[in-house]
C-alpha positions in Angstrom: 114.5 133.6 52.4 112.3 130.5 52.3 115.4 128.3 51.8 117.1 129.9 54.8 114.0 129.1 57.0 113.8 125.5 55.8 117.5 125.2 56.5 116.9 126.6 60.0 114.1 124.2 60.7 115.9 121.1 59.4 119.3 122.0 61.1 117.6 122.6 64.4 116.1 119.2 64.3 119.2 117.4 63.0 122.1 119.2 64.6 120.2 119.7 67.9 119.4 116.0 68.2 122.6 115.0 70.1 121.6 117.4 72.8 118.2 115.8 73.0 119.3 112.2 72.8 119.7 112.0 76.6 115.9 112.2 77.0 114.4 111.4 73.6 117.0 108.7 72.8 116.4 107.0 76.1 112.7 106.9 75.4 113.2 105.4 72.0 115.7 102.8 73.4 113.1 101.9 76.1 110.5 101.4 73.4 112.9 99.2 71.5 113.6 97.0 74.5 109.8 96.7 75.2 109.4 95.3 71.7 112.3 92.8 71.8 109.9 89.9 71.5 108.2 91.2 68.4 109.4 90.5 64.8 111.8 93.0 63.1 109.1 93.9 60.6 106.5 94.7 63.3 109.2 96.6 65.4 110.0 98.8 62.4 106.3 99.4 61.8 105.7 100.4 65.5 108.7 102.7 65.5 107.5 104.4 62.3 104.1 104.7 64.0 105.7 106.4 67.0 107.5 109.0 64.8 104.3 109.6 62.8 102.5 110.3 66.1 105.3 112.7 67.1 104.8 114.5 63.8 101.1 114.8 64.8 102.0 116.6 68.0 104.4 119.0 66.2 101.7 119.6 63.6 99.1 120.4 66.3 101.6 122.8 68.0 102.3 124.4 64.6 98.6 124.9 63.9 98.0 126.4 67.4 100.9 128.8 66.8 99.7 129.6 63.3 96.2 130.5 64.7 97.8 132.7 67.4 100.1 134.5 64.9 97.5 134.9 62.1 94.4 136.0 64.1 96.0 137.8 67.0 99.5 139.1 66.3 99.1 139.8 62.5 96.2 142.2 62.9 98.0 144.1 65.7 101.1 144.5 63.5 99.4 145.2 60.2 101.1 147.7 57.8 104.3 147.8 59.8 107.8 146.2 59.9 107.0 144.5 63.2 106.4 141.0 61.7 109.9 141.1 60.2 111.4 142.1 63.6 109.5 139.3 65.3 110.6 136.6 62.8 114.2 137.8 62.9 114.2 138.0 66.6 112.8 134.4 66.9 115.6 133.2 64.5 118.2 135.0 66.7 116.7 133.4 69.8 116.8 129.9 68.1 120.4 130.6 67.1 121.3 131.3 70.7 119.8 127.9 71.6 121.9 126.2 68.9 125.0 128.0 70.2 124.4 126.5 73.7 122.9 129.3 75.7 120.5 127.9 78.4 117.8 130.5 78.0 114.8 128.2 78.3 115.3 126.6 81.6 112.2 128.1 83.2 110.0 127.4 80.2 111.1 123.8 80.2 110.3 123.5 83.9 106.8 124.9 83.1 106.5 122.4 80.3 107.5 119.6 82.7 104.5 120.3 84.8 102.2 119.7 81.8 104.2 116.7 80.9 103.7 115.2 84.3 99.9 115.6 83.9 100.1 113.3 80.9 101.6 110.5 83.0 98.4 108.5 83.3 97.9 108.5 79.6 101.5 107.6 78.9 101.1 104.5 81.2 98.2 103.3 79.1 100.2 103.0 75.9 103.0 100.9 77.5 104.0 98.4 76.4 103.9 99.8 72.9 102.8 96.5 71.2 100.3 97.8 68.7 100.2 100.4 66.0 97.4 102.5 67.7 99.5 102.5 70.9 102.6 103.5 68.9 100.8 106.4 67.3 99.4 107.7 70.6 102.8 107.3 72.3 104.4 109.4 69.6 101.6 112.0 69.9 102.1 112.2 73.7 106.0 112.2 73.7 105.9 115.0 71.1 104.9 117.3 74.0 108.1 116.3 76.0 109.6 119.6 77.3 112.4 120.6 74.9 114.2 123.9 74.4 114.7 123.3 70.7 111.1 122.5 70.2 110.2 125.8 71.9 112.7 127.6 69.8 111.2 126.1 66.6 107.8 127.2 67.8 109.0 130.7 68.3 110.2 130.9 64.7 106.9 129.3 63.6 105.1 132.1 65.5 107.1 134.7 63.7 106.2 133.0 60.4 102.5 133.0 61.2 102.5 136.7 62.0 104.0 137.6 58.6 101.9 136.6 55.6 104.5 137.7 53.1 107.1 135.0 54.0 105.7 132.2 51.9 106.4 129.4 54.5 103.7 128.4 57.0 104.3 127.7 60.7 103.1 124.1 60.2 105.5 123.5 57.3 108.3 124.8 59.4 107.5 122.3 62.2 107.3 119.5 59.7 110.9 120.3 58.5 112.0 120.4 62.1 110.5 117.0 62.6 112.3 115.6 59.5 115.6 116.9 61.0 115.0 114.9 64.2 114.4 111.6 62.4 118.0 110.5 61.3 119.3 110.5 64.9 116.3 108.9 66.4 116.0 106.2 63.7 119.7 105.4 63.6 121.4 102.5 65.4 123.9 102.9 68.2 126.9 102.8 65.8 125.4 105.4 63.4 124.4 107.6 66.4 127.9 107.6 67.7 129.3 108.4 64.2 126.8 111.3 63.7 127.5 112.7 67.2 131.2 112.6 66.6 130.9 114.4 63.2 128.6 117.0 64.5 131.0 117.7 67.4 134.2 117.5 65.3 133.1 120.0 62.7 131.1 122.2 65.2 128.1 121.8 62.9 125.7 122.9 65.6 127.6 126.1 66.2 127.9 126.6 62.4 124.1 126.2 62.1 123.6 128.6 65.0 125.8 131.3 63.3 123.9 130.9 60.0 120.6 131.2 61.8 121.9 134.2 63.7 122.9 136.0 60.4 119.6 135.0 58.8 117.7 136.4 61.7 119.5 139.7 61.8 119.2 140.0 58.0 115.4 139.4 58.2 114.9 141.7 61.1 116.9 144.7 59.8 117.5 144.5 56.0 113.8 144.0 55.1 112.5 147.0 57.0 115.5 149.1 55.6 114.6 148.0 52.0 111.0 148.8 52.7 112.0 152.3 54.0 114.2 152.9 51.0 111.4 151.9 48.7 109.1 154.2 50.5 111.6 157.1 50.2 112.0 156.3 46.5 108.3 156.3 46.0 107.9 159.6 47.9 110.7 161.2 45.8 109.1 159.9 42.6 105.7 161.4 43.7 107.4 164.8 44.5 109.1 164.8 41.1 105.8 164.0 39.4 104.1 166.8 41.3 106.9 169.2 40.3 106.5 168.2 36.7 102.7 168.8 36.9 103.4 172.2 38.5 105.8 173.2 35.6 103.2 171.9 33.1 100.5 174.0 34.7 102.7 177.1 34.7 103.5 176.5 31.0 99.8 176.1 30.2 99.0 179.2 32.2 101.5 181.3 30.2 100.3 179.8 27.0 96.7 180.8 28.0 97.9 184.3 28.7 99.5 184.7 25.3 96.5 183.2 23.7 94.3 185.7 25.5 96.4 188.6 24.3 95.6 187.9 20.7 92.0 188.9 20.8 93.0 192.1 22.6 95.5 192.9 19.8 92.9 192.1 17.2 90.5 194.4 19.0 93.0 197.2 18.9 93.6 196.6 15.3 89.9 196.6 14.6 89.4 199.8 16.5 92.2 201.4 14.5 90.6 200.3 11.2 87.3 201.7 12.3 88.9 205.0 13.2 90.6 205.1 9.8 87.4 204.4 8.0 85.6 207.2 9.9 88.4 209.6 9.1 88.1 208.7 5.4 84.4 209.7 5.3 
């Protein structure tokens, strides 16, 4: 299951990138233009700083979601199959995003309001001509309203509420970030090639189908297996109780037979006494 979740995180970032290039790609291109007078080495350093800053924002979001899931949701759903349903449902929801359903329009609009409040801070990091500015720019632009980011956070929330999964919410967001890197670091020619291949082979839809199947499997197969395991344990307990009952009955009968011996011996002793008295 851990591999399926890592695949989901990375594929959301990689195969969802063409959809996000209209906004994220334009920003990266604008940063590149603003650095046209810098050396290639410094430009590369600044762009890496920008993406490291973006990783910082995803990590912060992952930690917030982890705290919400671990300290609020998990105690409410303890000793139940609800965490599996939540995680599976989040994967199904993310799969619908990958399949192209516009189900986060309102949430993106709400995120846009928060994004607009960051405008004064964004203005201070432009032009992005130093490494601190690049890091802060990436940190700020990581909060850009994006349906796929929200979908990834939904899956991360499901992970945080289920302590048995073995993959943390923050780790999931890191793999999501890794998936976004190739498209945003690539040149124009490579971007066009990647977009054509993703479109030609329907890779995004394929990823969505795999995530859909994974989500349904997690949501339903795990609780079913848990229920079957519970029934098996109950049946074993019933069988064990029956064996104890049979054993107790056998012991009881043995005790009865053992108790008859002294009575028989008593009769025999009385008969001997009577015989002895008759002899005299």
